SEGURO-944154 format. One record per residue (C-alpha): residue number from 1; residue in one letter; z, x, y. Coordinates in Angstrom, 2 decimals. Layout:
+------+---------+---------+---------+---------+
: voke : drenlum :      zz :      xx :      yy :
+------+---------+---------+---------+---------+
:  NUM :       A :       Z :       X :       Y :
...
+------+---------+---------+---------+---------+
This chain:
+------+---------+---------+---------+---------+
: voke : drenlum :      zz :      xx :      yy :
+------+---------+---------+---------+---------+
:    1 :       M :    0.11 :    0.07 :   -0.19 :
:    2 :       T :   -1.04 :    1.25 :    3.30 :
:    3 :       L :    1.52 :    1.84 :    6.19 :
:    4 :       P :   -0.01 :   -0.81 :    8.20 :
:    5 :       K :    0.06 :   -3.50 :    5.60 :
:    6 :       F :    3.74 :   -2.45 :    4.77 :
:    7 :       I :    4.77 :   -3.07 :    8.42 :
:    8 :       S :    2.35 :   -6.48 :    8.60 :
:    9 :       E :    3.82 :   -7.72 :    5.45 :
:   10 :       N :    7.49 :   -7.20 :    6.77 :
:   11 :       I :    7.05 :   -8.59 :   10.08 :
:   12 :       Q :    5.78 :  -11.86 :    8.29 :
:   13 :       L :    8.66 :  -11.47 :    6.22 :
:   14 :       A :   11.03 :  -11.57 :    9.32 :
:   15 :       K :    9.18 :  -14.32 :   10.92 :
:   16 :       R :    9.79 :  -16.68 :    7.59 :
:   17 :       H :   13.39 :  -15.83 :    7.62 :
:   18 :       G :   13.97 :  -15.42 :   11.38 :
:   19 :       K :   17.29 :  -17.43 :   10.94 :
:   20 :       I :   18.40 :  -14.59 :    8.64 :
:   21 :       V :   17.25 :  -12.06 :   10.58 :
:   22 :       E :   18.86 :  -13.36 :   13.92 :
:   23 :       N :   22.42 :  -13.48 :   11.86 :
:   24 :       T :   21.82 :   -9.93 :   10.53 :
:   25 :       I :   21.49 :   -8.53 :   13.95 :
:   26 :       A :   24.54 :  -10.48 :   15.14 :
:   27 :       M :   26.51 :   -9.54 :   12.45 :
:   28 :       S :   25.62 :   -5.87 :   12.79 :
:   29 :       F :   26.46 :   -6.05 :   16.47 :
:   30 :       I :   29.89 :   -7.43 :   15.88 :
:   31 :       T :   30.75 :   -4.97 :   13.05 :
:   32 :       F :   29.60 :   -2.39 :   15.31 :
:   33 :       L :   31.95 :   -3.50 :   18.14 :
:   34 :       N :   34.88 :   -4.19 :   15.93 :
:   35 :       S :   34.75 :   -0.85 :   13.85 :
:   36 :       S :   33.09 :    1.60 :   16.42 :
:   37 :       F :   34.60 :    1.10 :   19.42 :
:   38 :       Q :   37.56 :    3.74 :   18.38 :
:   39 :       L :   34.36 :    5.95 :   18.24 :
:   40 :       I :   32.92 :    5.25 :   21.26 :
:   41 :       I :   36.23 :    6.10 :   23.49 :
:   42 :       Y :   37.26 :    8.73 :   20.94 :
:   43 :       P :   36.57 :   11.59 :   23.45 :
:   44 :       F :   38.49 :   10.22 :   25.94 :
:   45 :       L :   41.28 :    9.21 :   23.71 :
:   46 :       I :   41.67 :   12.42 :   22.38 :
:   47 :       R :   41.99 :   13.99 :   25.83 :
:   48 :       K :   44.35 :   11.38 :   27.00 :
:   49 :       V :   46.72 :   11.14 :   24.17 :
:   50 :       G :   45.98 :   14.18 :   21.97 :
:   51 :       A :   45.06 :   14.91 :   18.40 :
:   52 :       E :   48.61 :   14.37 :   16.96 :
:   53 :       D :   49.62 :   11.31 :   18.88 :
:   54 :       Y :   46.11 :    9.57 :   17.79 :
:   55 :       G :   46.70 :   10.47 :   14.23 :
:   56 :       Q :   50.10 :    8.43 :   14.57 :
:   57 :       F :   47.93 :    5.31 :   15.77 :
:   58 :       A :   45.58 :    5.68 :   12.92 :
:   59 :       F :   48.61 :    6.17 :   10.40 :
:   60 :       A :   50.22 :    2.88 :   11.90 :
:   61 :       L :   46.90 :    1.20 :   11.75 :
:   62 :       S :   46.70 :    2.01 :    8.14 :
:   63 :       I :   50.17 :    0.45 :    7.63 :
:   64 :       V :   49.15 :   -2.69 :    9.16 :
:   65 :       S :   45.93 :   -3.17 :    7.28 :
:   66 :       Y :   48.18 :   -3.80 :    4.23 :
:   67 :       F :   49.65 :   -7.00 :    5.88 :
:   68 :       M :   46.06 :   -8.12 :    7.43 :
:   69 :       V :   44.63 :   -8.32 :    3.82 :
:   70 :       F :   47.53 :  -10.03 :    2.66 :
:   71 :       V :   47.52 :  -12.97 :    5.19 :
:   72 :       G :   43.61 :  -13.01 :    4.82 :
:   73 :       F :   44.14 :  -13.29 :    0.87 :
:   74 :       G :   40.30 :  -13.05 :   -0.03 :
:   75 :       F :   39.94 :  -16.39 :    1.79 :
:   76 :       D :   36.98 :  -15.66 :    3.90 :
:   77 :       M :   34.30 :  -15.38 :    1.18 :
:   78 :       I :   35.39 :  -18.54 :   -0.48 :
:   79 :       A :   35.59 :  -20.52 :    2.52 :
:   80 :       T :   32.08 :  -19.14 :    3.82 :
:   81 :       K :   30.73 :  -20.33 :    0.56 :
:   82 :       Y :   32.08 :  -23.77 :    0.94 :
:   83 :       M :   31.21 :  -24.02 :    4.35 :
:   84 :       A :   27.71 :  -22.87 :    3.95 :
:   85 :       I :   27.29 :  -25.98 :    1.28 :
:   86 :       A :   29.23 :  -28.52 :    3.38 :
:   87 :       H :   27.01 :  -27.16 :    6.58 :
:   88 :       E :   24.11 :  -27.67 :    4.24 :
:   89 :       E :   24.96 :  -31.45 :    3.54 :
:   90 :       G :   25.95 :  -32.03 :    7.26 :
:   91 :       D :   29.37 :  -33.24 :    5.90 :
:   92 :       S :   31.63 :  -32.64 :    9.06 :
:   93 :       K :   34.67 :  -34.21 :    7.31 :
:   94 :       E :   34.32 :  -31.52 :    4.63 :
:   95 :       K :   34.13 :  -28.68 :    7.48 :
:   96 :       S :   37.25 :  -29.93 :    9.02 :
:   97 :       A :   39.07 :  -30.02 :    5.94 :
:   98 :       I :   37.76 :  -26.50 :    4.91 :
:   99 :       V :   39.15 :  -25.10 :    8.20 :
:  100 :       S :   42.34 :  -27.04 :    8.16 :
:  101 :       K :   43.21 :  -25.62 :    4.71 :
:  102 :       I :   42.16 :  -22.14 :    5.37 :
:  103 :       F :   44.39 :  -22.12 :    8.35 :
:  104 :       S :   47.23 :  -23.91 :    6.93 :
:  105 :       A :   46.95 :  -21.19 :    3.97 :
:  106 :       K :   46.94 :  -18.27 :    6.23 :
:  107 :       L :   49.76 :  -19.75 :    8.15 :
:  108 :       Y :   52.05 :  -20.16 :    4.97 :
:  109 :       L :   51.28 :  -16.21 :    4.09 :
:  110 :       L :   52.11 :  -15.00 :    8.01 :
:  111 :       I :   55.74 :  -15.92 :    7.67 :
:  112 :       P :   56.59 :  -13.77 :    4.64 :
:  113 :       A :   54.17 :  -10.94 :    5.85 :
:  114 :       L :   56.02 :  -10.65 :    9.26 :
:  115 :       V :   59.63 :  -10.42 :    7.91 :
:  116 :       V :   58.56 :   -7.79 :    5.47 :
:  117 :       Y :   56.71 :   -5.95 :    8.10 :
:  118 :       A :   59.94 :   -5.96 :   10.54 :
:  119 :       L :   62.13 :   -4.58 :    7.32 :
:  120 :       L :   60.01 :   -1.93 :    6.78 :
:  121 :       I :   59.75 :   -0.72 :   10.25 :
:  122 :       L :   63.53 :   -0.80 :   10.68 :
:  123 :       V :   64.31 :    0.74 :    7.39 :
:  124 :       I :   61.90 :    3.48 :    7.34 :
:  125 :       P :   62.62 :    6.13 :    9.95 :
:  126 :       R :   59.05 :    7.51 :   10.26 :
:  127 :       L :   58.27 :    4.02 :   11.24 :
:  128 :       Y :   60.89 :    3.18 :   13.29 :
:  129 :       S :   60.34 :    6.50 :   15.50 :
:  130 :       Y :   56.99 :    4.88 :   16.47 :
:  131 :       K :   58.44 :    1.27 :   16.28 :
:  132 :       E :   56.59 :    0.07 :   19.45 :
:  133 :       L :   53.27 :    0.78 :   17.97 :
:  134 :       Y :   53.87 :   -1.18 :   15.06 :
:  135 :       L :   55.37 :   -3.90 :   17.53 :
:  136 :       A :   51.80 :   -4.04 :   19.27 :
:  137 :       L :   49.69 :   -3.95 :   16.01 :
:  138 :       S :   51.76 :   -6.89 :   14.55 :
:  139 :       L :   49.51 :   -8.99 :   17.06 :
:  140 :       L :   46.56 :   -7.96 :   14.53 :
:  141 :       V :   48.54 :   -9.43 :   11.34 :
:  142 :       V :   49.17 :  -12.79 :   13.45 :
:  143 :       S :   45.35 :  -13.10 :   14.51 :
:  144 :       Y :   44.22 :  -12.79 :   10.84 :
:  145 :       V :   45.44 :  -16.53 :   10.78 :
:  146 :       F :   42.55 :  -17.80 :   13.15 :
:  147 :       I :   39.75 :  -15.07 :   12.89 :
:  148 :       P :   36.76 :  -17.46 :   12.56 :
:  149 :       G :   34.00 :  -14.96 :   11.53 :
:  150 :       W :   33.83 :  -16.54 :    8.25 :
:  151 :       Y :   33.13 :  -20.05 :    9.72 :
:  152 :       Y :   30.42 :  -18.57 :   12.09 :
:  153 :       Q :   28.71 :  -16.66 :    9.35 :
:  154 :       A :   28.59 :  -19.72 :    7.22 :
:  155 :       L :   26.67 :  -21.65 :    9.55 :
:  156 :       Q :   24.46 :  -18.43 :   10.15 :
:  157 :       N :   25.13 :  -18.66 :   13.95 :
:  158 :       N :   26.82 :  -15.66 :   15.11 :
:  159 :       R :   25.59 :  -15.40 :   18.74 :
:  160 :       V :   28.57 :  -17.43 :   20.27 :
:  161 :       Y :   31.06 :  -14.94 :   18.18 :
:  162 :       L :   29.31 :  -11.91 :   19.25 :
:  163 :       Y :   29.18 :  -12.98 :   23.18 :
:  164 :       I :   33.22 :  -13.34 :   22.69 :
:  165 :       Q :   33.64 :  -10.12 :   20.99 :
:  166 :       I :   31.43 :   -8.25 :   23.60 :
:  167 :       V :   33.61 :   -9.60 :   26.56 :
:  168 :       S :   36.88 :   -8.69 :   24.72 :
:  169 :       K :   35.72 :   -4.76 :   24.24 :
:  170 :       V :   34.43 :   -4.81 :   27.93 :
:  171 :       I :   38.06 :   -5.86 :   29.01 :
:  172 :       L :   39.53 :   -3.28 :   26.76 :
:  173 :       L :   37.31 :   -0.44 :   27.87 :
:  174 :       S :   37.79 :   -1.21 :   31.49 :
:  175 :       I :   41.61 :   -1.28 :   31.15 :
:  176 :       V :   41.63 :    1.80 :   28.88 :
:  177 :       L :   39.73 :    3.86 :   31.44 :
:  178 :       L :   41.95 :    2.81 :   34.23 :
:  179 :       A :   45.62 :    2.65 :   32.50 :
:  180 :       V :   45.83 :    5.12 :   29.34 :
:  181 :       R :   47.16 :    8.14 :   31.11 :
:  182 :       G :   50.64 :    9.98 :   30.63 :
:  183 :       E :   53.25 :   10.45 :   28.15 :
:  184 :       R :   53.16 :    6.73 :   27.14 :
:  185 :       A :   49.45 :    6.94 :   26.93 :
:  186 :       I :   49.21 :    5.84 :   23.19 :
:  187 :       Y :   51.79 :    2.97 :   23.61 :
:  188 :       V :   49.42 :    1.59 :   26.55 :
:  189 :       Y :   46.38 :    2.14 :   24.63 :
:  190 :       T :   47.73 :    0.22 :   21.65 :
:  191 :       W :   48.92 :   -2.83 :   23.55 :
:  192 :       V :   45.69 :   -3.08 :   25.41 :
:  193 :       F :   43.77 :   -2.79 :   21.99 :
:  194 :       A :   46.11 :   -5.38 :   20.28 :
:  195 :       I :   46.53 :   -7.69 :   23.09 :
:  196 :       T :   42.77 :   -7.83 :   23.70 :
:  197 :       S :   41.58 :   -8.06 :   20.09 :
:  198 :       F :   44.00 :  -11.02 :   19.48 :
:  199 :       L :   42.93 :  -12.83 :   22.62 :
:  200 :       G :   38.99 :  -12.46 :   21.37 :
:  201 :       Y :   39.72 :  -13.87 :   18.17 :
:  202 :       L :   41.86 :  -16.91 :   19.41 :
:  203 :       V :   39.32 :  -17.69 :   22.27 :
:  204 :       S :   36.74 :  -17.57 :   19.19 :
:  205 :       A :   38.59 :  -19.99 :   17.18 :
:  206 :       L :   39.37 :  -22.46 :   20.08 :
:  207 :       Y :   35.50 :  -22.42 :   20.97 :
:  208 :       L :   34.55 :  -23.54 :   17.42 :
:  209 :       V :   37.07 :  -26.52 :   17.69 :
:  210 :       A :   36.05 :  -27.51 :   20.81 :
:  211 :       H :   32.16 :  -27.12 :   20.37 :
:  212 :       D :   31.73 :  -28.00 :   16.79 :
:  213 :       K :   34.24 :  -31.08 :   17.03 :
:  214 :       V :   36.28 :  -29.16 :   14.17 :
:  215 :       I :   39.70 :  -31.11 :   13.67 :
:  216 :       V :   42.10 :  -28.66 :   12.62 :
:  217 :       S :   45.49 :  -29.76 :   11.10 :
:  218 :       L :   48.20 :  -28.26 :    9.15 :
:  219 :       V :   48.23 :  -29.46 :    5.48 :
:  220 :       S :   50.50 :  -29.34 :    2.88 :
:  221 :       L :   50.87 :  -25.87 :    0.90 :
:  222 :       R :   50.04 :  -28.14 :   -2.61 :
:  223 :       S :   46.61 :  -28.97 :   -0.93 :
:  224 :       T :   45.63 :  -25.25 :   -0.33 :
:  225 :       L :   46.95 :  -24.16 :   -4.09 :
:  226 :       A :   42.92 :  -24.54 :   -5.11 :
:  227 :       Y :   41.83 :  -21.95 :   -2.64 :
:  228 :       F :   44.65 :  -19.83 :   -3.66 :
:  229 :       K :   43.77 :  -19.82 :   -7.48 :
:  230 :       E :   39.90 :  -19.17 :   -6.53 :
:  231 :       S :   40.78 :  -16.55 :   -3.97 :
:  232 :       S :   43.42 :  -14.71 :   -6.18 :
:  233 :       H :   41.14 :  -12.19 :   -7.72 :
:  234 :       L :   39.14 :  -11.44 :   -4.37 :
:  235 :       F :   42.83 :  -10.88 :   -2.77 :
:  236 :       L :   43.72 :   -8.40 :   -5.48 :
:  237 :       S :   40.21 :   -6.60 :   -5.04 :
:  238 :       N :   40.85 :   -6.84 :   -1.16 :
:  239 :       F :   44.08 :   -5.49 :   -1.50 :
:  240 :       L :   43.44 :   -2.61 :   -3.80 :
:  241 :       S :   40.42 :   -1.92 :   -1.31 :
:  242 :       I :   42.87 :   -1.59 :    1.52 :
:  243 :       F :   45.62 :    0.03 :   -0.63 :
:  244 :       K :   42.93 :    2.59 :   -1.44 :
:  245 :       S :   41.37 :    3.04 :    1.92 :
:  246 :       S :   44.57 :    2.95 :    3.93 :
:  247 :       G :   46.25 :    4.84 :    1.18 :
:  248 :       I :   44.16 :    7.78 :    1.90 :
:  249 :       Y :   45.24 :    7.78 :    5.43 :
:  250 :       I :   48.74 :    7.80 :    4.36 :
:  251 :       V :   48.43 :   10.52 :    2.04 :
:  252 :       I :   46.25 :   13.01 :    4.58 :
:  253 :       G :   48.70 :   12.21 :    7.22 :
:  254 :       T :   52.01 :   12.79 :    5.09 :
:  255 :       L :   50.48 :   15.79 :    3.06 :
:  256 :       F :   47.74 :   17.38 :    5.35 :
:  257 :       G :   49.28 :   16.50 :    8.68 :
:  258 :       M :   48.15 :   14.37 :   11.81 :
:  259 :       K :   45.39 :   16.58 :   13.13 :
:  260 :       E :   43.85 :   16.64 :    9.70 :
:  261 :       L :   44.17 :   12.80 :    9.85 :
:  262 :       T :   42.55 :   12.58 :   13.06 :
:  263 :       A :   39.67 :   14.95 :   11.89 :
:  264 :       F :   39.16 :   12.68 :    8.76 :
:  265 :       D :   39.31 :    9.11 :   11.03 :
:  266 :       F :   36.58 :   10.75 :   13.24 :
:  267 :       S :   34.41 :   11.20 :   10.24 :
:  268 :       F :   35.35 :    8.24 :    8.23 :
:  269 :       R :   34.40 :    6.05 :   11.64 :
:  270 :       I :   30.90 :    7.87 :   11.71 :
:  271 :       T :   30.36 :    6.77 :    8.36 :
:  272 :       Q :   31.75 :    3.63 :    8.39 :
:  273 :       N :   29.98 :    2.19 :   11.26 :
:  274 :       V :   26.89 :    3.12 :    9.78 :
:  275 :       L :   27.72 :    1.39 :    6.75 :
:  276 :       N :   28.86 :   -1.48 :    8.57 :
:  277 :       L :   25.47 :   -1.69 :   10.53 :
:  278 :       T :   23.66 :   -2.02 :    7.09 :
:  279 :       K :   26.46 :   -3.96 :    5.16 :
:  280 :       S :   26.34 :   -6.51 :    7.76 :
:  281 :       L :   22.83 :   -7.20 :    6.09 :
:  282 :       N :   24.61 :   -8.55 :    2.85 :
:  283 :       L :   27.12 :  -10.44 :    4.55 :
:  284 :       A :   24.21 :  -12.25 :    6.69 :
:  285 :       I :   22.10 :  -13.03 :    3.44 :
:  286 :       F :   25.28 :  -14.24 :    1.48 :
:  287 :       P :   25.24 :  -17.78 :    2.76 :
:  288 :       N :   21.70 :  -18.02 :    1.77 :
:  289 :       I :   21.93 :  -16.30 :   -1.58 :
:  290 :       V :   24.76 :  -18.99 :   -2.36 :
:  291 :       T :   22.51 :  -21.90 :   -1.98 :
:  292 :       N :   19.47 :  -20.42 :   -3.26 :
:  293 :       F :   20.37 :  -17.56 :   -5.93 :
:  294 :       S :   17.41 :  -16.16 :   -7.86 :
:  295 :       V :   17.62 :  -12.95 :   -9.90 :
:  296 :       D :   14.15 :  -11.84 :   -8.79 :
:  297 :       R :   14.85 :  -12.23 :   -5.38 :
:  298 :       V :   18.15 :  -10.21 :   -5.67 :
:  299 :       K :   16.51 :   -7.47 :   -7.33 :
:  300 :       R :   13.91 :   -7.08 :   -4.47 :
:  301 :       I :   16.78 :   -6.93 :   -1.93 :
:  302 :       L :   18.13 :   -3.82 :   -4.59 :
:  303 :       R :   14.96 :   -1.81 :   -4.09 :
:  304 :       K :   14.95 :   -2.03 :   -0.43 :
:  305 :       E :   18.55 :   -1.14 :    0.01 :
:  306 :       I :   18.32 :    1.82 :   -2.03 :
:  307 :       I :   15.66 :    3.32 :    0.30 :
:  308 :       L :   17.71 :    2.00 :    3.41 :
:  309 :       G :   21.12 :    3.66 :    1.99 :
:  310 :       L :   19.50 :    7.14 :    1.17 :
:  311 :       L :   17.97 :    7.08 :    4.75 :
:  312 :       M :   21.20 :    6.38 :    6.51 :
:  313 :       T :   22.88 :    9.33 :    4.33 :
:  314 :       L :   20.26 :   11.81 :    5.47 :
:  315 :       G :   20.53 :   10.48 :    8.81 :
:  316 :       I :   24.31 :   11.27 :    9.18 :
:  317 :       I :   23.81 :   14.70 :    7.53 :
:  318 :       A :   21.24 :   15.51 :   10.33 :
:  319 :       I :   22.97 :   14.32 :   13.38 :
:  320 :       G :   26.41 :   15.14 :   12.16 :
:  321 :       W :   26.90 :   18.60 :   13.70 :
:  322 :       P :   25.43 :   17.72 :   17.20 :
:  323 :       L :   27.29 :   14.72 :   17.26 :
:  324 :       I :   30.69 :   16.42 :   16.83 :
:  325 :       I :   29.84 :   18.76 :   19.66 :
:  326 :       I :   28.96 :   15.76 :   22.05 :
:  327 :       M :   31.86 :   14.12 :   21.28 :
:  328 :       G :   33.94 :   17.21 :   22.09 :
:  329 :       N :   36.09 :   17.76 :   19.16 :
:  330 :       G :   36.28 :   21.49 :   19.49 :
:  331 :       P :   39.67 :   21.70 :   17.94 :
:  332 :       I :   38.95 :   19.94 :   14.83 :
:  333 :       I :   35.04 :   20.39 :   14.37 :
:  334 :       D :   35.77 :   23.02 :   11.40 :
:  335 :       I :   37.97 :   20.42 :    9.35 :
:  336 :       A :   35.47 :   17.14 :   10.55 :
:  337 :       Y :   32.09 :   18.30 :    9.56 :
:  338 :       P :   32.41 :   19.43 :    5.86 :
:  339 :       V :   34.49 :   16.28 :    5.65 :
:  340 :       L :   31.50 :   14.18 :    7.46 :
:  341 :       V :   28.74 :   15.96 :    5.05 :
:  342 :       I :   30.52 :   14.59 :    2.12 :
:  343 :       M :   31.52 :   11.31 :    3.40 :
:  344 :       S :   27.49 :   10.76 :    4.15 :
:  345 :       G :   27.08 :   10.26 :    0.58 :
:  346 :       M :   29.60 :    7.45 :    0.58 :
:  347 :       V :   27.14 :    5.34 :    3.10 :
:  348 :       F :   24.96 :    4.98 :    0.10 :
:  349 :       I :   27.72 :    4.42 :   -2.65 :
:  350 :       W :   29.29 :    1.92 :   -0.65 :
:  351 :       F :   26.35 :    0.40 :    0.37 :
:  352 :       L :   24.62 :   -0.43 :   -3.06 :
:  353 :       S :   28.63 :   -1.27 :   -4.06 :
:  354 :       S :   28.53 :   -4.12 :   -1.27 :
:  355 :       F :   24.94 :   -5.45 :   -2.70 :
:  356 :       F :   26.51 :   -5.92 :   -6.31 :
:  357 :       I :   29.76 :   -7.42 :   -5.10 :
:  358 :       D :   28.52 :   -9.64 :   -1.97 :
:  359 :       L :   25.26 :  -10.57 :   -3.74 :
:  360 :       V :   25.56 :  -10.76 :   -7.40 :
:  361 :       L :   29.22 :  -11.02 :   -8.70 :
:  362 :       I :   30.47 :  -13.19 :   -6.02 :
:  363 :       P :   27.68 :  -15.79 :   -5.74 :
:  364 :       S :   27.74 :  -16.08 :   -9.52 :
:  365 :       G :   31.65 :  -16.42 :   -9.35 :
:  366 :       K :   32.65 :  -13.38 :  -11.20 :
:  367 :       N :   35.37 :  -12.36 :   -8.94 :
:  368 :       Q :   37.55 :  -10.85 :  -11.66 :
:  369 :       V :   35.05 :   -8.30 :  -12.23 :
:  370 :       V :   35.37 :   -7.30 :   -8.55 :
:  371 :       F :   39.19 :   -7.05 :   -9.12 :
:  372 :       W :   38.51 :   -4.45 :  -12.06 :
:  373 :       N :   35.99 :   -2.52 :   -9.96 :
:  374 :       Q :   38.61 :   -2.04 :   -7.16 :
:  375 :       L :   41.44 :   -0.79 :   -9.88 :
:  376 :       L :   39.02 :    1.46 :  -11.60 :
:  377 :       S :   38.29 :    3.28 :   -8.14 :
:  378 :       L :   42.07 :    3.47 :   -6.97 :
:  379 :       T :   42.94 :    4.72 :  -10.53 :
:  380 :       L :   40.45 :    7.47 :   -9.94 :
:  381 :       I :   41.43 :    8.20 :   -6.53 :
:  382 :       A :   44.87 :    8.37 :   -7.28 :
:  383 :       V :   44.48 :   10.98 :  -10.31 :
:  384 :       F :   42.16 :   13.06 :   -7.92 :
:  385 :       S :   44.85 :   13.04 :   -5.47 :
:  386 :       A :   47.46 :   14.09 :   -7.62 :
:  387 :       V :   45.38 :   17.18 :   -8.71 :
:  388 :       S :   44.59 :   17.94 :   -5.05 :
:  389 :       Y :   47.86 :   17.79 :   -4.00 :
:  390 :       F :   49.31 :   20.23 :   -6.90 :
:  391 :       L :   46.42 :   22.54 :   -6.53 :
:  392 :       R :   46.86 :   22.47 :   -2.88 :
:  393 :       L :   43.24 :   21.86 :   -2.08 :
:  394 :       P :   41.96 :   21.49 :    1.69 :
:  395 :       V :   41.15 :   18.01 :    2.85 :
:  396 :       W :   37.42 :   18.17 :    2.23 :
:  397 :       A :   38.19 :   18.61 :   -1.79 :
:  398 :       F :   40.27 :   15.36 :   -1.31 :
:  399 :       T :   37.37 :   13.98 :    0.34 :
:  400 :       L :   35.08 :   15.01 :   -2.50 :
:  401 :       A :   37.52 :   13.15 :   -4.72 :
:  402 :       I :   36.77 :    9.92 :   -2.80 :
:  403 :       L :   33.24 :   10.33 :   -3.36 :
:  404 :       I :   33.10 :   11.03 :   -6.92 :
:  405 :       A :   35.52 :    8.02 :   -7.27 :
:  406 :       G :   33.06 :    6.00 :   -5.64 :
:  407 :       G :   30.16 :    6.98 :   -7.55 :
:  408 :       V :   32.14 :    5.82 :  -10.95 :
:  409 :       E :   32.92 :    2.70 :   -9.08 :
:  410 :       L :   29.04 :    2.11 :   -8.54 :
:  411 :       T :   28.13 :    2.85 :  -12.08 :
:  412 :       F :   30.45 :    0.26 :  -13.22 :
:  413 :       L :   29.14 :   -2.20 :  -10.85 :
:  414 :       C :   25.53 :   -1.30 :  -12.00 :
:  415 :       Y :   26.68 :   -1.60 :  -15.71 :
:  416 :       V :   28.59 :   -5.12 :  -15.27 :
:  417 :       S :   25.74 :   -6.84 :  -12.99 :
:  418 :       K :   23.37 :   -5.93 :  -15.68 :
:  419 :       L :   25.23 :   -7.68 :  -18.44 :
:  420 :       F :   25.47 :  -10.87 :  -16.36 :
:  421 :       E :   21.67 :  -10.86 :  -15.22 :
:  422 :       S :   20.72 :  -10.51 :  -18.99 :
:  423 :       T :   22.78 :  -13.61 :  -19.87 :
:  424 :       R :   21.62 :  -15.89 :  -16.80 :
+------+---------+---------+---------+---------+
């Protein structure tokens, strides 16, 4: 096939699936804003707060992530599936019922989450010494009750959600540039970061209630039990995923130091932002796959994602060193670049893992397999971490262990997905 013909066919394909393309672009920008903002202002933060204090922020955020995933409980993917079906059928009553159940279920989880969170801060000296950071970031845990991204995703209409996120990030950037300075710089930044994130999610939720006439009410715990049951394996999978990713931060911060954690965080955010831009493609396609699943169609998507994943990996390796120089990370450059090169391979691995999970296993109801996949990956990283610790290996070797674990995880997903397709 000639290049002009290839381009022409893909343009025609984009026109036929305009809604998906639009939703993909919006999802890409949303994930970019939410995950890359730290990277965008990274040079400023490092100069203002220092590598050590920024490492404390990254460490605190990793702790908070456990509680956010607990409150989320894997509901969003399940809710997206049911909301996409209800929207397709034009059932406004069912849409209100779904929103109410998700809101109520998360609210019931928020109360014990905040109690345990407060106890940990009071009991653990290392956390208590930075208690103001954890107090500010608790707003992120609360915001998980009403984060409405799944709703906009199900309706394949992310434009409004995108606009609100842009406004919140512009406000955050403006305040950071004007107010973050002095000895309390890291605390000021954390408060501004938490409050603007909280308000952005709250306004997004209030908009869907007002604009779409969604009626939200508190329902009984019994009414939400079906969602708890269906989401249980996704929750365990998500928790293991967060336990793994946040645990990596905790291990690096504890064993290697906060400067090394800052270098790792910088490298991780570069690869994570590239991954999010590509992974948003799977999230945008998900509602359409749920209502129109086809094995042949999924295989065609896989072939294109393999090429895209490889291109992203090569791109990170090519621009890594110049980007680190431009970002002004001289004090951590010798640590950051080797880690970045190794982690570039994770873009390919995580992207294809996302494909099998989001577009094959979850639409097919194979949520339990997703959990076993995460358990396998976590076990491998735990073993490799122990080896790295006892042998006193550098942080790049620890990162290489993560890459190996990801490769095994992808192999497992390929295997179970082939089994499922053969029996369909």
